[in-house]
C-alpha positions, 0 to 999 in steps of 0.5 A: 303523828298528830291527828284529831277528831271532834266529840262533845261534852255536857256543860249544865244543859249545853252542849259544847263541842270538843276537840279531841287531839292525839300526839304518837311521837318517839320517847319513853312509852306512856300514854298521857291525857290532859285537859280538865278530865274526871276520873270516867274519862281518864279511865278511857285509856285503859279501855282504849287500848285494851279494845284496840289490842283486842281487834288484833292491833298492836300498839308501838311502844310510843309515847302517846298525849292525848288532849281534849280541848278546851281545857278550861271545861271539865270532861265527864262521861264514857262519851269520850272513849270512841273519839280517843280510839279514832284519834289514836289509830289515825295517829298511827295510820290505820285511818285517812286523818282527812277521813276525820274532818268534819265527823263528830263521835262519841260512845263507850268501849267495851274491852272487846271493841263493843261500842255502848250507848251513852247519854246526851246524844241528841243534844251531840247531834244537834251540836254536830249540824250547828257546828257544820259537821258532816257526819256524827258517828254514834253508838248503834243503840243510840241511832234513833235518838240522833237521827231525830234532829234530822238534816245531818247524816247518822253513822250507827256502829256498834263495834271499833271494827265496825267503825274502822270498817265503815272508814274505809268506805266512800262517805263512811257507807251513809245517807248525805241527806237523811230525813228525820224520824216522825216519833208518834204516841198515841195520846189516848193510852198515855192519859186517863179520861176526864170522864172517869170523875163523878161531879167535880165540876167546879175543880174540872173547870179550874183544871181547864183554865189552868191548861189553857192558860198554863197557870199553876194550880192549887186543888185543897179539899178533904182527902180522897175527893179526887185531887190526885186523880183530877192532876193525873188527868190534866196532861190529857188535855193540854195542846199538843206540843210542837217539833221544836218543843218536842226537841227542847223536851227531849234534850233535857232527858238526853241530858238525864240519861232517860231516853231509851232505844224503845223511846229515843225521843219525847213527843207528849209532855211530861209529868212528874210527881216526885215522892214528898220526901224528895230532897231539895237537890233531886228537886232542884237537880245539881250535885258536884257536876250538875243535872236536871232535877224534877224541876227542870225534867217537867220544862213544858210539861206538868210538876204535880206535887201531891200532899204538898205541905208534907214536902220539906221547907226547903223543896217547897221554898226552892221553887220560888225562883222557877215559878216566877222565872221559868228557869233554875240557876245553880252556882258551883265553884267558878260556874254557874248553870242555867236549865229550863224550868217552864212548867206548870205547876200543880199541887194538891193538899188537905186541910189539915194533917189527918185529912178530914178537915171540915168535917168535925165529926172525924177531924181529930187535929187541933186548932194550932195543928191545922194552923200549923199545917196550913203555914207550911206553905209560905205566903211567898209560895202562895203568891205564886199560885194562879188558881186555887179551887176547893175540891169537896166531897162527891154526893152518893148521887153524883157518885153512883150516878150513870152520868159521865161528864166531857171527856178529855178529849171534849176538854183539849178541843176548848183548851186548844181553842184558847191557846189558839187565840194565844198563839196568834196573840203573842207567838209572832212578837214574843217568841223570842222571850218565851211568852205562848201562854197568858201564865207567861205575861210580864208585867209591862204586857198585862196592861196591853193584852189583859184589858178590861171593861168599866164594871170588871175594873170596878169589880178589881179595884175593890177586890184589891183594896178588900183581899189586900192583894199584893202587886203579883196577885193583882197580875195573876188574877188579871192573866186568869181572867184572860184566859177564861174570857179566851176560853168564852172568845172574848177580846174584853175581860169582863165582870164575870171573867174577873169574878170567876178570877177572884173566886179561885184567887179568894180560895187560896187567900182563905188557906192564908 
């Protein structure tokens, strides 16, 4: 007898429907599985056979063939245990074949028949909805993750006997019209407050501009001046995520296996801060079967690299493509995988290896060492950074004073006001091109949306010639000035906006 059921596999950053077919026929008893399978999937035959036996069901000595189609896509993981078991039970007549029509399943089986959680459930539920399925069957511990998608009924099963029991009920015993789960996280508890930082008004202003336009941001200065403190508070002033963005980020984390039963859905922007010893592959993503790296896990959020020059040369140079294209392509023999990487890049670095420069009374580095340290960041990478801010030492009066600056909530209101202007400007026309912030403007759109006054244009022309700017740097200055103008509610970019944007660029130019 023949039966089939739907499941899905993760192929890079996408989820591909898989048809699990089972055929039981007379012949030499054997259990064969085909369809370009990894060893994890092939091991499913032993888990499935033992789990069914421990249910008290005796499998007749038959020739069993299981095919996972399409055969040209690699299947990995233990998610196919439950679909294979369901297809076999239907082929042996223990489940009505009609009951499996329009049902997508995933789950790992224990030898006792228990259904264990697997990664990638959220994109699987989305794929089930897009494929027109009427039900999605998932492990009990993955239920909230699948239910977050909404508009498709979800059945949570804790064991194979429980699955069989539900199969005997009308409509599998689930609600036909479910509502998606709504998750909320308290922003105040997630992030530290900007008001904790004494002084550093220049750096905080630069951070607000960077957050308002989603600009790449580099802080330089002596050690212990608050660069890391500022970076770790930037997520608290970024605009809230839309429901669509929440699903997009949660899908990435689900594929990476980073969602848990306690946190099955992400509602806040990611903040990834890998150590400088990270390998290029871990930063970019990859492996024999590519998985998301730190660059992709920071999608729609922040990738923070502290002690920037201490990262390996290859790791730093890997940033070139994603900083420009906002995606990263990983090629393997016979296939290429594109992962999203639309993140705000934030970095911090000292001026020298010992961290004391420009305090020559304490700095022990030679001129050659300082030059070599700064040159670890190549010109092309520096060219992709929009805002560079100097974070100098704090005076005793500022440090010991009780006066506090603006809170994160106050700064976030300023950011949200500028973001709302950008949303009205770009969303309707360019949403399908991924343009939501000024930093994402393409070259052909800059003349249209970054219009300058006569005096501002004159200042920019002189700076272009004097600072020997590249075309990319010129565009980044204009986009930064556009954000500054938005923060002040101005339609036209004025000379003050260009001058401030040039100050942030000039700091970076001095470093090179």
